[in-house]
C-alpha positions as CSV (number, residue, x, y, z in Angstrom):
1,M,-2.6,138.6,-35.4
2,K,-1.1,137.5,-32.2
3,K,0.1,134.0,-31.8
4,H,-1.4,132.5,-28.4
5,F,0.2,129.6,-26.6
6,V,-2.9,127.6,-26.2
7,V,-4.0,123.8,-25.3
8,L,-5.4,122.5,-28.6
9,M,-7.9,120.0,-26.5
10,G,-10.8,121.0,-28.3
11,V,-9.2,120.2,-31.7
12,A,-9.6,116.6,-33.0
13,V,-6.6,114.7,-34.5
14,L,-8.0,112.3,-36.3
15,A,-6.4,108.9,-36.6
16,T,-7.7,106.3,-38.9
17,S,-8.3,103.0,-37.4
18,T,-7.8,99.4,-38.8
19,S,-11.6,98.9,-38.5
20,G,-12.2,102.0,-40.9
21,L,-13.3,104.3,-38.0
22,V,-11.8,107.5,-37.7
23,L,-10.5,108.1,-34.0
24,P,-10.8,111.3,-32.5
25,V,-7.6,112.1,-30.3
26,H,-7.5,115.2,-28.9
27,S,-4.4,117.3,-28.9
28,A,-2.8,118.8,-25.8
29,Y,-0.4,121.4,-26.7
30,A,1.5,124.3,-27.2
31,S,2.6,124.7,-30.8
32,D,6.0,125.7,-31.7
33,A,7.0,129.1,-30.5
34,L,6.8,132.0,-33.1
35,T,7.1,135.4,-32.9
36,P,4.1,137.6,-31.7
37,D,3.7,139.0,-35.0
38,S,3.4,135.7,-37.0
39,Q,0.0,135.2,-38.9
40,T,0.1,131.5,-38.5
41,Q,0.4,128.6,-35.6
42,E,2.3,125.8,-36.2
43,A,1.8,122.7,-34.4
44,A,4.7,120.8,-32.7
45,T,5.9,118.1,-35.2
46,S,4.4,114.6,-34.0
47,D,7.7,112.9,-35.0
48,D,9.0,114.6,-31.7
49,A,6.2,112.9,-29.5
50,A,5.5,109.9,-31.5
51,S,4.7,106.5,-29.9
52,I,6.0,103.4,-30.9
53,P,2.9,101.4,-32.5
54,V,2.1,98.9,-29.5
55,D,-0.2,96.3,-28.6
56,Y,-0.8,94.5,-25.2
57,P,1.4,91.4,-26.0
58,T,4.2,93.6,-27.0
59,L,4.0,95.3,-23.6
60,V,3.9,92.2,-21.8
61,L,6.9,90.9,-23.6
62,N,8.9,94.4,-23.2
63,R,7.8,94.6,-19.5
64,W,9.3,91.1,-18.8
65,L,12.3,92.0,-21.0
66,S,13.1,95.1,-19.2
67,K,13.3,93.1,-15.8
68,L,15.8,90.4,-17.2
69,D,18.4,91.6,-14.8
70,Q,16.0,90.5,-11.8
71,Y,15.0,87.3,-13.5
72,T,18.5,86.4,-14.1
73,A,19.4,87.0,-10.5
74,A,16.4,85.1,-9.4
75,A,17.8,82.0,-11.9
76,A,21.2,82.2,-10.5
77,D,19.8,82.7,-6.9
78,T,22.1,85.6,-6.5
79,D,21.5,89.4,-5.6
80,S,20.3,91.5,-8.2
81,S,22.7,94.1,-7.4
82,D,25.7,91.8,-8.3
83,V,24.1,91.2,-11.7
84,L,23.8,95.1,-12.1
85,N,27.3,95.6,-11.3
86,A,28.4,92.7,-13.6
87,I,26.3,94.5,-16.3
88,A,28.0,98.1,-15.6
89,N,31.2,96.0,-16.0
90,N,30.2,95.1,-19.5
91,Q,29.7,91.5,-18.8
92,S,26.8,89.6,-20.4
93,L,23.9,88.2,-18.3
94,V,25.4,84.7,-18.8
95,A,28.6,86.0,-17.2
96,A,26.8,87.9,-14.3
97,S,24.8,84.5,-13.5
98,G,27.5,82.3,-13.5
99,L,25.4,79.6,-15.3
100,G,25.9,78.1,-18.9
101,Q,23.8,79.7,-21.6
102,S,21.6,76.9,-22.1
103,D,20.6,76.5,-18.4
104,L,20.2,80.3,-18.0
105,V,17.8,80.6,-21.0
106,A,16.2,77.6,-19.9
107,R,15.2,78.7,-16.4
108,L,14.4,82.3,-17.8
109,T,12.1,80.9,-20.1
110,D,10.4,78.8,-17.8
111,F,9.8,82.0,-15.5
112,F,8.2,83.5,-18.6
113,L,5.8,80.6,-19.6
114,Q,5.0,80.7,-15.9
115,D,3.9,84.5,-16.1
116,L,1.9,83.7,-19.5
117,A,0.1,81.1,-18.0
118,Y,-1.1,83.5,-15.1
119,Q,-2.1,86.1,-17.6
120,V,-3.9,83.6,-19.5
121,K,-5.7,82.3,-16.6
122,S,-6.7,85.9,-15.5
123,G,-7.8,86.7,-19.0
124,E,-5.4,89.3,-19.9
125,L,-4.1,87.2,-22.6
126,T,-5.7,84.8,-24.9
127,Q,-3.8,81.2,-25.6
128,K,-3.2,82.2,-29.1
129,E,-1.4,85.4,-28.1
130,S,0.5,83.6,-24.9
131,T,1.8,81.0,-28.1
132,Q,2.9,84.0,-30.3
133,L,4.8,85.6,-27.2
134,Q,6.6,82.3,-26.3
135,Q,7.8,82.1,-30.0
136,L,8.9,85.8,-29.8
137,A,10.5,85.7,-26.4
138,T,12.7,82.4,-27.1
139,S,14.9,83.8,-29.7
140,Q,15.3,87.1,-27.8
141,I,16.1,85.8,-24.6
142,N,18.8,83.8,-26.0
143,D,20.4,86.7,-27.8
144,L,20.1,89.0,-25.0
145,V,21.5,86.8,-22.3
146,S,24.8,86.2,-24.3
147,G,24.8,89.9,-25.9
148,S,24.3,93.4,-24.5
149,W,21.4,94.0,-22.6
150,K,19.8,97.3,-21.6
151,K,16.8,97.8,-19.4
152,T,16.1,101.2,-21.4
153,A,15.8,99.5,-24.6
154,F,12.4,98.0,-23.3
155,T,10.9,100.3,-21.1
156,T,9.6,103.3,-23.5
157,S,6.6,103.1,-25.5
158,I,5.3,106.7,-25.3
159,H,7.9,109.6,-26.2
160,N,7.6,112.9,-24.7
161,N,8.8,116.1,-26.4
162,G,8.2,118.0,-23.3
163,S,4.8,119.4,-24.2
164,A,3.1,118.3,-21.2
165,I,5.6,119.7,-19.1
166,I,5.4,123.2,-21.0
167,H,1.5,123.0,-20.9
168,N,1.7,122.3,-17.2
169,R,3.7,125.3,-16.3
170,L,2.0,127.7,-18.9
171,Q,-1.6,126.7,-17.1
172,N,-0.1,127.5,-13.8
173,I,2.1,130.5,-14.6
174,I,-0.2,132.9,-12.6
175,S,0.7,130.7,-9.3
176,D,4.2,130.6,-10.5
177,T,4.4,134.3,-10.6
178,A,2.7,135.0,-7.1
179,G,5.5,132.4,-5.8
180,I,8.0,134.7,-7.3
181,A,6.4,138.2,-6.6
182,T,6.4,139.2,-2.9
183,E,4.0,142.2,-3.2
184,T,1.0,140.1,-4.5
185,N,-0.8,136.8,-4.7
186,S,-2.9,134.5,-7.1
187,S,-6.0,136.5,-6.7
188,G,-4.5,139.9,-7.0
189,L,-2.5,138.7,-10.5
190,R,-5.9,137.1,-11.7
191,A,-7.8,140.6,-11.2
192,A,-5.2,142.4,-12.6
193,L,-5.1,140.5,-16.2
194,R,-8.7,140.5,-16.0
195,N,-8.6,144.4,-16.1
196,G,-6.0,144.5,-19.0
197,Q,-2.7,144.4,-17.2
198,S,0.3,142.3,-18.3
199,L,1.7,139.7,-15.7
200,A,4.7,141.7,-15.5
201,E,2.7,144.8,-14.6
202,A,0.6,142.9,-12.4
203,A,3.6,141.3,-10.5
204,G,5.6,144.7,-10.4
205,I,8.5,142.7,-11.8
206,D,10.5,143.8,-15.2
207,A,9.1,141.6,-18.0
208,G,12.6,140.3,-18.7
209,T,13.4,139.4,-15.0
210,L,10.1,137.8,-14.7
211,T,10.3,135.7,-18.1
212,D,13.9,134.5,-16.7
213,S,12.9,133.2,-13.5
214,L,9.5,131.6,-14.8
215,T,11.8,130.0,-17.8
216,A,14.1,128.7,-14.9
217,L,11.4,126.9,-13.4
218,L,10.1,125.4,-16.7
219,N,13.8,124.5,-17.6
220,S,14.2,122.9,-14.3
221,D,11.3,120.7,-15.2
222,L,12.4,119.7,-18.3
223,Q,16.0,118.9,-17.2
224,A,14.6,116.7,-14.6
225,A,12.5,114.8,-17.1
226,V,15.7,114.1,-19.0
227,T,17.5,112.8,-15.7
228,T,14.6,110.2,-15.1
229,G,14.1,109.1,-18.6
230,G,10.9,111.0,-19.2
231,L,12.5,113.3,-21.8
232,Q,15.0,112.4,-24.5
233,A,18.2,114.7,-24.1
234,D,18.3,115.6,-27.6
235,L,14.9,117.0,-27.3
236,L,15.8,119.4,-24.5
237,D,17.0,122.2,-26.3
238,K,14.1,122.3,-28.5
239,A,11.5,122.1,-25.6
240,E,13.6,124.8,-23.7
241,Q,13.3,127.1,-26.6
242,I,9.6,126.5,-27.3
243,G,8.9,127.1,-23.6
244,A,10.9,130.3,-23.5
245,A,9.1,131.8,-26.2
246,A,5.8,130.9,-24.9
247,V,6.7,132.5,-21.3
248,G,7.9,135.4,-22.9
249,Q,5.0,136.1,-24.9
250,I,2.6,135.6,-21.8
251,V,4.5,137.9,-19.4
252,R,4.1,140.7,-21.8
253,E,0.4,139.8,-22.9
254,N,-2.1,142.4,-21.9
255,G,-5.1,140.7,-20.2
256,Y,-3.7,137.3,-20.5
257,D,-5.9,134.4,-19.8
258,I,-4.7,131.0,-19.5
259,A,-6.0,128.8,-22.3
260,T,-9.3,127.1,-22.2
261,T,-9.0,123.3,-23.0
262,G,-11.4,120.6,-23.9
263,W,-10.7,119.0,-20.2
264,M,-11.3,122.2,-18.7
265,E,-14.4,122.6,-20.6
266,K,-15.6,119.1,-19.4
267,Y,-14.5,120.1,-15.8
268,G,-16.5,123.5,-16.2
269,Q,-19.7,121.6,-17.3
270,S,-19.6,119.2,-14.3
271,V,-19.4,122.1,-11.9
272,L,-22.5,123.8,-13.8
273,A,-24.3,120.5,-13.4
274,D,-23.3,120.4,-9.6
275,K,-24.4,123.8,-9.0
276,M,-27.9,123.4,-10.9
277,D,-28.7,120.1,-8.9
278,W,-28.8,122.8,-6.0
279,T,-31.5,125.0,-7.7
280,I,-34.5,123.6,-5.5
281,Q,-32.8,123.9,-2.3
282,A,-31.3,127.3,-3.0
283,T,-34.8,128.6,-3.7
284,A,-36.0,127.3,-0.4
285,I,-33.3,129.1,1.3
286,F,-33.7,132.6,-0.4
287,A,-37.4,132.2,0.0
288,N,-37.0,131.3,3.5
289,K,-39.2,128.3,3.0
290,D,-39.0,124.7,4.1
291,Y,-37.6,122.7,1.3
292,S,-40.6,120.0,1.7
293,D,-43.1,123.0,1.1
294,V,-41.1,123.8,-2.3
295,I,-41.3,120.1,-3.3
296,D,-44.9,120.0,-2.4
297,A,-45.6,123.2,-4.7
298,L,-43.4,121.8,-7.5
299,S,-45.4,118.4,-7.2
300,S,-48.8,120.3,-7.7
301,G,-47.6,121.7,-10.9
302,Q,-46.2,125.2,-9.8
303,N,-43.0,126.6,-10.8
304,L,-40.1,128.0,-8.3
305,V,-41.1,131.5,-8.9
306,S,-44.9,130.7,-7.5
307,A,-43.5,128.2,-5.0
308,S,-41.2,130.9,-3.5
309,G,-43.4,133.7,-3.2
310,L,-40.3,135.9,-4.8
311,A,-40.4,137.9,-8.0
312,Y,-39.1,136.6,-11.0
313,D,-36.2,138.8,-11.4
314,D,-35.5,138.5,-7.6
315,L,-35.3,134.9,-7.5
316,L,-33.3,134.8,-11.0
317,S,-30.7,137.3,-9.5
318,Q,-30.2,135.5,-6.4
319,L,-29.8,132.1,-7.8
320,T,-27.5,133.6,-10.6
321,S,-25.2,135.6,-7.9
322,N,-24.9,132.2,-5.9
323,I,-23.8,130.1,-8.8
324,N,-21.7,132.9,-10.5
325,Q,-19.9,132.7,-7.2
326,G,-18.8,129.4,-7.5
327,F,-17.4,129.7,-11.0
328,E,-15.4,132.7,-9.6
329,T,-14.0,130.4,-6.8
330,E,-13.0,127.7,-9.8
331,W,-11.3,130.7,-11.7
332,Q,-9.6,132.1,-8.7
333,A,-8.2,128.5,-7.9
334,G,-7.0,128.3,-11.8
335,N,-9.4,125.6,-12.6
336,I,-10.8,127.3,-15.4
337,S,-10.1,130.3,-17.6
338,A,-11.7,133.8,-17.0
339,K,-13.1,133.2,-20.8
340,L,-14.9,129.7,-19.8
341,A,-15.9,131.3,-16.4
342,S,-17.8,133.8,-18.4
343,Q,-19.2,131.2,-20.7
344,L,-20.7,129.1,-17.9
345,E,-22.4,132.3,-16.2
346,Q,-24.2,132.9,-19.6
347,S,-25.0,129.2,-19.8
348,A,-26.3,129.1,-16.4
349,A,-28.4,132.2,-16.5
350,K,-30.3,130.7,-19.4
351,Q,-30.8,127.4,-17.6
352,L,-31.9,128.9,-14.4
353,G,-34.5,131.5,-16.3
354,D,-35.8,128.2,-18.0
355,A,-35.7,126.2,-14.7
356,I,-37.6,128.6,-12.3
357,T,-40.6,128.8,-14.8
358,Q,-40.6,125.2,-15.6
359,N,-44.0,123.7,-14.0
360,G,-43.0,120.9,-11.6
361,Y,-39.5,121.3,-12.5
362,G,-37.1,118.5,-11.2
363,Q,-40.5,116.0,-10.5
364,S,-40.3,113.0,-12.9
365,I,-40.1,114.6,-16.2
366,V,-40.6,112.0,-18.9
367,G,-37.7,112.3,-21.5
368,S,-36.6,109.9,-24.3
369,S,-34.7,106.7,-23.9
370,N,-31.0,106.7,-24.7
371,K,-31.3,103.3,-26.5
372,G,-27.3,102.8,-26.5
373,I,-27.1,103.4,-22.5
374,A,-29.9,101.0,-22.2
375,A,-28.0,98.1,-24.0
376,E,-24.7,99.3,-21.9
377,S,-26.8,98.6,-18.8
378,I,-27.1,95.0,-19.3
379,R,-23.9,94.1,-20.8
380,S,-22.9,92.5,-17.5
381,I,-25.9,90.4,-16.9
382,I,-23.8,87.1,-17.1
383,S,-20.9,87.8,-14.8
384,D,-23.4,89.6,-12.2
385,S,-25.7,86.6,-12.4
386,A,-22.6,84.7,-11.8
387,G,-21.4,86.5,-8.9
388,Y,-24.9,86.2,-7.3
389,I,-25.1,82.5,-7.4
390,G,-21.5,82.1,-6.7
391,S,-20.6,80.5,-9.9
392,P,-17.5,80.6,-12.5
393,V,-18.8,82.9,-15.4
394,G,-17.7,80.3,-17.6
395,D,-20.0,77.6,-16.4
396,L,-23.1,80.0,-16.9
397,E,-21.9,80.4,-20.6
398,A,-21.3,77.1,-21.2
399,A,-25.1,76.3,-20.0
400,L,-26.3,79.1,-22.0
401,G,-24.2,77.5,-24.8
402,S,-26.2,74.5,-24.4
403,G,-29.2,76.2,-25.2
404,K,-30.6,77.0,-21.5
405,T,-32.0,80.1,-20.4
406,L,-30.1,82.4,-17.6
407,V,-33.2,81.7,-15.6
408,E,-32.4,78.0,-16.1
409,A,-28.6,78.2,-16.0
410,T,-28.8,79.9,-12.5
411,N,-31.7,78.0,-11.1
412,L,-33.4,80.8,-9.5
413,A,-36.8,82.1,-9.9
414,D,-37.6,84.6,-12.3
415,G,-38.6,87.4,-10.0
416,E,-35.5,86.9,-7.8
417,L,-33.1,86.8,-10.8
418,L,-34.8,89.9,-12.3
419,G,-34.9,91.8,-8.9
420,V,-31.2,91.5,-8.8
421,L,-30.3,92.1,-12.3
422,Q,-32.8,95.0,-12.1
423,S,-30.7,96.9,-9.3
424,R,-27.6,96.6,-11.3
425,V,-29.0,97.9,-14.1
426,D,-30.3,101.0,-11.8
427,N,-26.9,101.5,-10.5
428,Y,-25.4,101.5,-13.9
429,L,-27.9,104.1,-15.2
430,S,-27.4,106.3,-11.8
431,K,-23.7,106.1,-12.6
432,A,-24.3,107.2,-16.4
433,V,-26.4,110.1,-15.1
434,Q,-23.3,111.0,-12.7
435,N,-20.9,110.9,-15.3
436,G,-22.5,112.7,-17.6
437,W,-23.2,110.1,-20.3
438,L,-26.9,110.0,-19.7
439,N,-29.3,113.0,-19.5
440,A,-31.1,112.8,-16.1
441,N,-34.5,113.5,-17.6
442,D,-33.9,110.7,-20.1
443,K,-33.1,108.1,-17.1
444,N,-36.5,107.0,-16.4
445,A,-37.3,106.1,-20.0
446,T,-34.1,104.6,-20.4
447,K,-34.6,102.6,-17.3
448,Q,-38.0,101.0,-19.0
449,D,-36.0,100.1,-22.3
450,A,-33.0,98.4,-20.0
451,Y,-35.8,96.6,-18.0
452,A,-37.3,95.5,-21.5
453,L,-34.0,94.1,-22.7
454,L,-33.1,92.6,-19.7
455,N,-36.5,90.6,-19.5
456,D,-35.9,89.3,-23.0
457,A,-32.5,88.5,-22.3
458,I,-33.0,86.3,-19.2
459,G,-35.7,84.2,-20.9
460,T,-33.8,84.1,-24.4
461,R,-32.1,80.3,-25.0
462,G,-28.5,80.4,-25.6
463,Y,-28.0,84.3,-24.9
464,K,-25.2,85.9,-25.7
465,V,-24.7,89.6,-24.7
466,P,-24.7,91.8,-27.7
467,V,-21.5,93.8,-28.4
468,D,-20.4,96.0,-31.3
469,A,-16.9,96.3,-31.3
470,K,-16.6,99.6,-33.0
471,S,-19.3,101.2,-31.3
472,Y,-17.4,99.9,-28.1
473,L,-14.1,101.4,-29.1
474,V,-15.9,104.8,-29.6
475,E,-17.2,104.5,-26.2
476,R,-13.9,103.5,-24.4
477,L,-11.9,106.3,-26.2
478,D,-14.7,108.6,-25.4
479,R,-14.6,107.5,-21.5
480,I,-10.7,107.6,-21.4
481,I,-11.2,109.1,-18.0
482,N,-13.5,106.5,-16.4
483,D,-10.8,103.9,-17.7
484,V,-8.1,105.7,-15.9
485,A,-9.9,106.1,-12.9
486,T,-10.4,102.4,-12.8
487,V,-6.8,101.3,-13.3
488,S,-5.6,104.1,-11.0
489,N,-8.2,103.9,-8.5
490,I,-8.6,107.5,-8.3
491,E,-12.1,109.1,-8.7
492,A,-13.0,110.3,-12.4
493,A,-14.1,113.5,-10.9
494,D,-10.9,113.9,-9.4
495,L,-8.8,113.2,-12.4
496,T,-11.0,115.6,-14.6
497,K,-10.2,118.5,-12.4
498,R,-6.4,117.7,-12.4
499,V,-6.4,117.7,-16.3
500,A,-8.3,120.9,-16.3
501,Q,-5.5,122.4,-14.3
502,G,-3.0,121.3,-16.8
503,Q,-2.0,117.9,-15.7
504,S,-1.5,115.2,-18.2
505,L,-3.5,112.2,-18.0
506,A,-0.3,110.3,-16.7
507,Q,0.3,113.1,-14.3
508,A,-3.3,113.3,-13.1
509,A,-3.3,109.3,-12.2
510,Q,0.0,109.8,-10.8
511,T,1.9,107.2,-12.9
512,D,4.2,107.6,-16.1
513,S,2.5,107.1,-19.5
514,D,4.3,103.8,-20.1
515,S,2.7,102.1,-16.9
516,L,-0.7,103.8,-17.7
517,L,-0.7,102.6,-21.1
518,Y,0.0,98.9,-19.9
519,K,-2.7,99.2,-17.2
520,L,-5.5,100.5,-19.6
521,L,-4.3,97.9,-22.6
522,A,-4.6,95.1,-20.0
523,Q,-8.1,96.0,-19.0
524,A,-9.0,96.5,-22.3
525,N,-7.8,93.1,-23.2
526,E,-9.5,91.3,-20.7
527,N,-12.8,92.8,-21.2
528,M,-12.5,92.0,-25.0
529,N,-11.2,88.2,-24.4
530,A,-14.4,88.0,-22.1
531,F,-16.5,89.2,-25.0
532,V,-15.2,86.7,-27.3
533,T,-15.4,83.8,-24.8
534,A,-18.8,84.7,-24.6
535,G,-19.5,84.6,-28.2
536,S,-20.6,88.3,-28.0
537,V,-17.5,89.3,-30.3
538,S,-15.8,87.6,-33.2
539,E,-11.8,87.2,-32.8
540,N,-11.3,89.2,-36.0
541,D,-13.3,92.0,-34.6
542,A,-11.7,91.7,-31.0
543,A,-8.3,91.9,-32.7
544,A,-9.0,95.0,-34.7
545,F,-10.6,96.5,-31.3
546,K,-7.4,96.0,-29.5
547,T,-5.0,97.4,-32.4
548,D,-7.2,100.6,-32.5
549,Y,-7.8,101.0,-28.8
550,A,-3.9,100.9,-28.3
551,S,-3.5,103.4,-31.2
552,G,-6.1,105.6,-29.7
553,V,-4.9,105.4,-26.0
554,S,-1.2,105.7,-27.3
555,Q,-1.9,108.9,-29.2
556,L,-3.9,110.4,-26.3
557,L,-0.7,109.7,-23.9
558,S,1.4,110.7,-26.5
559,I,0.3,114.3,-27.1
560,N,-1.0,114.9,-23.2
561,D,1.8,113.2,-21.7
């Protein structure tokens, strides 16, 4: 059996959480290189890419201590370059500042307390977490200013073994080869591979020569990562060996196809859904009919075959050919594998066959309610209400806590408040459909349930938004792309496409793993703290969530860095 260097995105790495859940964390790489004749596939050791167990308060402290040179310069009213030069000459921060140790520690501590106060006010830290950090920081600051301070000691939470760099190069090896070869392009290479040739044959380059050129590109990336601190120097040799073995095998493999990853499958399904959304429009075009006429026919109970006036086989053939061309384009661009393209074509043929014979296709189909999404859609009604009337959220929560209803607390008429909140529910459900959390056919039934929950909520005295911390944890880890989109200001669809192409979550978000981890945990902490303040989640459940979310995200970033 040949060993293939694939990305194990679809294989769940199970991590047991403190709350007893088994968290699905998907592996994203390339295992250790073995010989082509090997009968087994060994995963890269987790020790090489392990992340240090962290939580948000720990990251806050480490992030602050990593800038201790800058804070020292500010405390001493001197240039930070002068402090760095002094450190380079083996001076302590106390010596670099020109201040007494107690004076410097007092000023630095004051800076730290100001930062903590801001984070408590913004909701990212609780007062309890802030107090604990004060106690931790006091002794550390005192020791660091008089001893040896190194920025790098506080800047790495996620360790990288080079797997992401290798994975990215392997997923883009065809385009890399096209850049090396002079007689062909990516499209030609992909076509030749699909016809059974090896990459070396398709490129017209000796296998050894091509392997050396591609390995040089990979090694350049790995060495650059060492230079920037993204890869530990002692892991470089092993990463280069693994990468070279993988490249050598791929170059010689007949009919090579890039790995089909879990992220790629998610992206492929989104492409399929987008194409299926155009079924009615495409039918009108192929039948040379007005779109409105086709809609009218469907509304009267006809199906697309009768509405179009085309034969079943003719309409299905044209629709299938059109949608398959979209998959071909995605494959040519390297966004999906040939294997996935074939699977999507089969799925599209089945869905199209069902769609064109379905009476009233696309016209207000009554599905079943998604109870979970219905409950999610009203989760923000207190903050939405506060925003609408221009009141602090805390004031509304206090009013509810005193026994008022949300209608009474906002001093709005039932109809006005209900109308505002229903529009927010509608927006959330549309977003849920767009992101694939909710089946489009289930939207109307889900909306009815959500409206019923909303109506009960605004009339309930002392209302608290119900939040199950364990379910919320699973939800957030499952929607990690959406959380990354929020903190990076990059559309989820764009992120999904980038990770499908072989980038890591951090690369797709155009940042490093540690910075992304910090932003994700800050957002999660802020949301969970708000739930605790509102009485929706207990402090113990919130603490368990924070630990488990930090662990889950750290592992995702560690193995897909």
